C-alpha positions as CSV (number, residue, x, y, z in Angstrom):
1,X,0.0,0.0,0.0
2,X,1.4,3.4,-1.0
3,X,0.9,5.7,2.0
4,X,0.8,9.5,1.7
5,X,0.6,11.8,4.7
6,X,-1.4,14.7,3.5
7,X,-0.2,17.1,6.2
8,X,3.1,17.3,8.1
9,X,4.5,20.6,9.4
10,X,7.6,22.4,8.3
11,X,10.0,21.4,11.0
12,X,10.7,24.1,13.6
13,X,14.4,24.2,12.7
14,X,13.4,26.1,9.5
15,X,11.1,28.6,11.2
16,X,12.1,32.0,12.6
17,X,9.9,31.7,15.7
18,X,11.3,29.3,18.3
19,X,9.2,27.8,21.0
20,X,10.8,30.0,23.7
21,X,9.6,33.1,21.7
22,X,6.0,31.9,21.4
23,X,3.3,33.4,23.5
24,X,2.8,31.5,26.7
25,X,-0.9,32.0,26.5
26,X,-0.9,30.1,23.2
27,X,1.5,27.3,24.0
28,X,0.4,26.4,27.6
29,X,-2.8,24.5,26.9
30,X,-1.4,23.0,23.7
31,X,1.5,21.6,25.7
32,X,-0.9,20.3,28.3
33,X,-3.0,18.4,25.7
34,X,-0.4,17.6,23.0
35,X,3.0,18.0,24.6
36,X,4.1,20.4,21.9
37,X,7.2,21.6,23.6
38,X,8.9,18.3,23.2
39,X,7.5,17.2,19.9
40,X,8.1,20.5,18.1
41,X,11.8,20.0,18.7
42,X,11.9,17.1,16.1
43,X,14.0,17.7,13.0
44,X,13.7,17.0,9.3
45,X,16.0,14.1,9.8
46,X,13.6,12.7,12.4
47,X,10.6,13.1,10.0
48,X,12.4,11.3,7.2
49,X,13.4,8.4,9.6
50,X,9.8,8.2,10.9
51,X,8.5,8.1,7.3
52,X,10.9,5.3,6.4
53,X,9.9,3.3,9.5
54,X,6.2,3.7,9.0
55,X,6.3,3.0,5.3
56,X,5.1,6.5,4.2
57,X,6.2,7.1,0.7
58,X,5.4,10.8,0.4
59,X,4.2,13.7,2.6
60,X,2.7,17.1,2.0
61,X,4.6,19.6,4.1
62,X,2.7,22.6,5.2
63,X,4.2,26.0,6.1
64,X,1.6,26.8,8.8
65,X,1.5,30.5,9.8
66,X,0.6,30.7,13.5
67,X,2.9,33.0,15.5
68,X,3.5,36.2,13.4
69,X,6.5,34.8,11.5
70,X,7.4,36.2,8.1
71,X,5.1,34.3,5.8
72,X,7.4,34.8,2.8
73,X,10.3,33.4,4.7
74,X,8.3,30.3,5.6
75,X,7.4,29.7,2.0
76,X,11.0,30.1,0.8
77,X,12.3,27.7,3.6
78,X,9.7,25.2,2.6
79,X,10.7,25.4,-1.0
80,X,14.4,24.7,-0.1
81,X,13.3,21.6,1.9
82,X,11.2,20.3,-1.0
83,X,13.8,21.0,-3.6
84,X,16.4,18.9,-1.7
85,X,13.9,16.0,-1.2
86,X,11.5,16.1,-4.2
87,X,10.9,12.4,-4.0
88,X,9.6,12.7,-0.4
89,X,7.7,16.0,-0.1
90,X,5.4,18.3,-1.9
91,X,4.2,21.5,-0.3
92,X,1.5,23.8,0.8
93,X,2.6,27.4,1.3
94,X,1.1,30.0,3.6
95,X,0.2,33.6,3.9
96,X,0.9,36.3,6.4
97,X,-2.0,36.6,8.8
98,X,-0.8,39.2,11.3
99,X,-1.6,42.7,10.2
100,X,-3.5,41.1,7.4
101,X,-3.6,42.9,4.0
102,X,-5.7,41.2,1.3
103,X,-3.6,42.3,-1.6
104,X,-0.4,41.2,0.0
105,X,-2.0,37.8,0.8
106,X,-3.1,37.5,-2.9
107,X,0.4,38.2,-4.0
108,X,1.7,35.5,-1.7
109,X,-0.7,33.0,-3.2
110,X,0.8,33.8,-6.6
111,X,4.2,33.3,-5.2
112,X,3.1,30.0,-3.7
113,X,2.1,28.9,-7.2
114,X,5.5,30.1,-8.6
115,X,7.3,27.9,-6.0
116,X,5.4,24.8,-7.4
117,X,3.3,24.2,-4.3
118,X,0.0,22.4,-4.4
119,X,-2.0,24.7,-2.1
120,X,-2.2,27.3,0.6
121,X,-2.6,26.7,4.4
122,X,-4.4,29.2,6.5
123,X,-5.4,29.3,10.1
124,X,-7.5,32.5,10.4
125,X,-9.0,31.8,13.9
126,X,-5.6,32.3,15.4
127,X,-5.9,35.9,14.2
128,X,-9.5,36.5,15.3
129,X,-10.9,36.0,11.8
130,X,-13.7,33.5,10.9
131,X,-13.2,31.1,8.0
132,X,-15.7,33.1,5.8
133,X,-14.3,36.5,6.6
134,X,-14.6,38.7,3.5
135,X,-11.0,39.9,3.9
136,X,-10.0,36.3,3.0
137,X,-11.9,36.2,-0.2
138,X,-9.0,37.5,-2.4
139,X,-7.1,34.5,-1.1
140,X,-9.8,32.1,-2.0
141,X,-10.3,33.8,-5.4
142,X,-6.6,33.8,-6.3
143,X,-6.2,30.1,-5.2
144,X,-9.3,29.1,-7.3
145,X,-7.9,31.1,-10.3
146,X,-4.6,29.3,-10.1
147,X,-6.0,25.9,-9.4
148,X,-4.6,25.6,-5.9
149,X,-6.3,23.9,-2.9
150,X,-6.8,25.7,0.4
151,X,-6.3,23.9,3.7
152,X,-8.0,25.5,6.7
153,X,-7.9,24.8,10.4
154,X,-11.3,23.7,11.5
155,X,-12.9,22.5,14.8
156,X,-11.2,22.9,18.3
157,X,-8.0,24.7,19.0
158,X,-6.4,24.5,22.4
159,X,-5.3,28.1,22.6
160,X,-7.1,29.8,25.5
161,X,-6.9,33.2,23.8
162,X,-8.5,32.3,20.4
163,X,-12.3,31.4,20.4
164,X,-13.2,28.3,18.4
165,X,-16.5,29.8,17.0
166,X,-14.4,31.1,14.1
167,X,-13.5,27.5,13.1
168,X,-17.1,26.1,12.7
169,X,-17.3,24.0,9.6
170,X,-20.6,25.8,8.6
171,X,-18.4,28.8,7.9
172,X,-16.7,26.6,5.3
173,X,-20.0,26.0,3.7
174,X,-20.3,29.6,2.8
175,X,-16.9,29.7,1.2
176,X,-17.6,26.5,-0.8
177,X,-20.9,28.1,-2.0
178,X,-19.1,31.2,-3.1
179,X,-16.2,29.3,-4.7
180,X,-17.5,26.1,-6.2
181,X,-14.4,25.7,-8.2
182,X,-12.1,25.7,-5.2
183,X,-10.9,22.6,-3.4
184,X,-11.0,23.1,0.3
185,X,-9.4,20.8,2.9
186,X,-10.9,21.0,6.5
187,X,-7.9,20.2,8.7
188,X,-8.7,18.3,11.8
189,X,-12.1,17.3,10.6
190,X,-14.2,19.9,12.4
191,X,-14.6,18.2,15.7
192,X,-16.7,18.7,17.8
193,X,-19.1,19.7,15.1
194,X,-18.8,16.5,13.2
195,X,-22.5,16.2,11.9
196,X,-22.1,19.8,10.5
197,X,-18.8,18.9,8.9
198,X,-20.3,15.8,7.4
199,X,-23.2,17.8,6.0
200,X,-20.8,20.3,4.4
201,X,-18.8,17.5,2.8
202,X,-21.8,15.7,1.6
203,X,-23.1,18.9,0.0
204,X,-19.8,19.9,-1.5
205,X,-17.7,17.2,-3.2
206,X,-14.8,19.7,-3.4
207,X,-14.6,19.8,0.4
208,X,-12.2,17.1,1.9
209,X,-11.3,16.4,5.4
210,X,-7.9,15.5,7.0
211,X,-7.9,14.2,10.6
212,X,-4.3,15.2,11.3
213,X,-3.2,15.8,14.9
214,X,-5.8,13.3,16.2
215,X,-5.8,9.7,17.4
216,X,-7.6,7.8,14.7
217,X,-8.8,5.2,17.1
218,X,-11.3,7.7,18.5
219,X,-13.2,7.5,15.3
220,X,-14.4,4.1,16.5
221,X,-15.1,4.9,20.1
222,X,-18.7,5.4,20.9
223,X,-19.4,8.7,22.5
224,X,-16.2,10.4,21.2
225,X,-18.2,12.5,18.8
226,X,-17.0,10.9,15.5
227,X,-19.9,8.4,15.0
228,X,-21.4,10.0,11.9
229,X,-18.1,10.5,10.1
230,X,-17.0,6.9,11.0
231,X,-20.3,5.5,9.8
232,X,-20.1,7.3,6.4
233,X,-16.3,6.9,5.9
234,X,-17.0,3.4,4.6
235,X,-19.4,4.6,1.9
236,X,-20.5,8.2,1.2
237,X,-17.4,10.0,2.4
238,X,-14.8,7.4,1.3
239,X,-13.4,9.7,-1.4
240,X,-13.2,12.8,0.9
241,X,-11.1,11.7,3.8
242,X,-7.3,12.1,3.8
243,X,-4.8,10.5,6.0
244,X,-2.7,13.1,7.9
245,X,-0.8,13.3,11.1
246,X,0.1,16.9,11.6
247,X,3.6,15.6,12.3
248,X,5.3,16.2,14.8
249,X,2.0,16.5,16.7
250,X,1.1,12.7,16.1
251,X,3.5,9.9,15.3
252,X,3.1,8.4,11.8
253,X,3.6,4.8,12.7
254,X,1.0,5.0,15.4
255,X,-1.5,6.8,13.2
256,X,-1.3,4.2,10.5
257,X,-1.6,1.3,13.0
258,X,-4.8,2.9,14.5
259,X,-6.3,3.4,11.1
260,X,-5.7,-0.3,10.2
261,X,-7.4,-1.4,13.5
262,X,-10.7,0.4,12.6
263,X,-13.6,-1.4,10.8
264,X,-12.8,0.2,7.5
265,X,-13.2,-1.7,4.3
266,X,-9.8,-2.6,2.8
267,X,-10.5,-0.7,-0.4
268,X,-11.6,2.3,1.5
269,X,-8.5,2.2,3.8
270,X,-6.4,2.2,0.7
271,X,-8.2,5.4,-0.4
272,X,-7.8,7.1,2.9
273,X,-4.1,6.2,3.4
274,X,-3.0,7.3,0.0
275,X,-5.3,7.1,-3.1
276,X,-7.6,10.0,-2.2
277,X,-4.6,12.3,-1.7
278,X,-2.8,11.2,-4.8
279,X,-6.0,11.7,-6.9
280,X,-6.5,15.2,-5.4
281,X,-2.9,16.3,-6.0
282,X,-2.9,14.9,-9.5
283,X,-6.0,16.9,-10.2
284,X,-4.4,20.0,-8.8
285,X,-1.3,19.5,-11.0
286,X,-3.5,19.0,-14.1
287,X,-5.5,22.2,-13.2
288,X,-2.3,24.2,-12.7
289,X,-0.9,23.0,-16.0
290,X,-4.1,23.8,-17.8
291,X,-4.0,27.4,-16.3
292,X,-0.4,27.7,-17.5
293,X,-1.4,26.8,-21.0
294,X,-4.3,29.3,-21.2
C-alpha cells in the first residue's frame, strides 16, 4: 500500500519563531494536551526516519503560519526543503495573517504557485478571523484562479486566547458556496461539530477532510463524537477523507496502525491512506498545467 501523509509541518528548525519566543498563553494549553514543547523539537531528519519506519512514501509539508512569523520566509524555507527532497515531499505554502492585508495575501498566493506548491494553508481563527471573513476572499479567489487547494484549520483549537467559534465548519459551507471551483481541505475534521462537517462535505464534493493531529482510534469509540463520520467513511465519504498526522503532533507509525485497527473496508482504507490524496494532487497539478497553457 502506497501511503501518503497529507499534512506534516515544516520542522521548527526552519522557522524563525522558536518555542521559547511563542506566547505562553498560546502554548500552555497545547502543551498540556499535546506536549508540543517536546514534539516540536523534532527535526527534518527525524521526520524522514519516521516516514521510512512507518512505510510512508510521500508527505505534503505545510508551512503553517501561527505566531506572526514572516510568511514569505516560511514559503522560501519550505521550497528549499522540498527542492532537496523532491521524492519525499510536496508543499502547501502559507500567507501572512498578522496585520493582514488582502492584496499582500493574494500576491503571496501567486508566489506559492510560482514555487510549485499544491495549495495554501491558512489558520484564520488564530488571528480573530472567521473562515468566511470577506477579507480572506481575495485569497480564495486567487487560489481558485490558479488551481490551488486551500487547507483551513477547523474545529477545536487549544489556545485559551482564540475562540473556536471562528472555526465552525458551517463557515466553510459559505466559502464553498461562493467558490464552487475551489478545493477546500478541512484540517482536523471539524470536531466537535462532526455532523455539521459531514453535512458540508456531503453537500460539496470539493470539500475534503484530514484528521491530522488526532488519534484515529477515537473514530471508532462510541461517545467520542465521531460516530457520523465513522459510519459514512466506509461509503458516502470514502473519497473525501485524507490520512494526515500533523507531524510532529502525532507519530506516523501509530496513526497508520490505528487506522488499520478500525472497521474500515480494505478498499476504503487504501483510499484514505493514499489514493484520495494522490488523486487530489494529480487533479491540482493538471489544473495548474491547464492554467499555464491558457
